[in-house]
C-alpha positions in Angstrom: 1.6 144.1 -184.0 0.9 147.7 -182.3 -2.6 147.5 -185.0 -3.5 144.5 -183.8 -3.6 145.8 -180.2 -5.6 148.5 -181.1 -8.0 146.6 -182.8 -8.4 144.0 -180.1 -9.1 147.2 -177.8 -11.7 148.2 -180.5 -13.3 144.7 -180.1 -13.4 144.9 -176.4 -14.5 148.5 -175.8 -16.7 149.6 -179.1 -18.6 146.4 -180.2 -21.3 148.9 -181.7 -18.9 150.2 -184.4 -17.1 147.2 -185.8 -17.0 146.5 -189.7 -16.6 143.5 -191.9 -13.1 145.0 -192.7 -12.1 144.9 -188.7 -13.2 141.4 -188.4 -11.2 140.4 -191.5 -8.1 142.0 -190.2 -8.5 140.6 -186.7 -9.7 137.0 -188.0 -6.4 136.8 -190.4 -3.9 138.1 -188.0 -5.2 135.2 -185.7 -4.4 132.7 -188.6 -8.1 132.3 -190.1 -8.7 132.7 -193.8 -11.6 133.6 -195.7 -12.8 131.1 -198.3 -15.0 133.1 -200.6 -18.5 132.0 -201.4 -21.6 133.4 -202.5 -24.1 135.5 -200.2 -23.7 137.8 -197.7 -22.2 135.5 -195.3 -18.1 135.4 -194.9 -16.6 132.3 -193.3 -13.3 132.2 -192.0 -11.4 128.8 -191.6 -8.5 127.6 -189.6 -7.2 124.2 -189.2 -8.1 122.4 -186.1 -10.8 125.1 -185.0 -14.3 125.5 -185.8 -15.2 128.0 -188.8 -16.1 131.4 -187.9 -19.4 133.4 -190.0 -19.4 137.1 -190.5 -22.8 138.3 -192.3 -22.0 141.3 -194.1 -24.4 143.9 -193.3 -26.9 145.3 -195.8 -28.0 149.1 -194.3 -25.0 149.8 -192.7 -21.3 149.4 -192.4 -21.4 148.0 -189.1 -21.6 144.1 -188.1 -24.1 142.8 -185.5 -22.8 142.8 -181.8 -23.5 139.4 -181.7 -20.7 138.3 -184.5 -18.3 140.9 -182.5 -18.9 138.8 -179.2 -18.6 135.6 -180.9 -15.0 136.6 -182.3 -14.0 138.0 -178.7 -15.2 134.4 -177.4 -14.0 132.3 -179.9 -10.4 134.1 -180.1 -10.4 134.4 -176.1 -9.6 138.2 -176.2 -11.1 138.8 -172.8 -8.9 137.8 -169.8 
């Protein structure tokens, strides 16, 4: 669980440097699962909640900060 706490802290303090892998790890830890589909969009699903979509960036390894903000909001990471 220590790694999850560290990852949550990264989402809250360093939104500019969030990777797709970070999003995957955090969403998976919160019970979401990625259903493989085509294209650059990754959509994570969890029963009883709205899906969360993350777009895989093309020219950088970091996702757009709006996706990190959305994950923070949906997972209610901020107090």
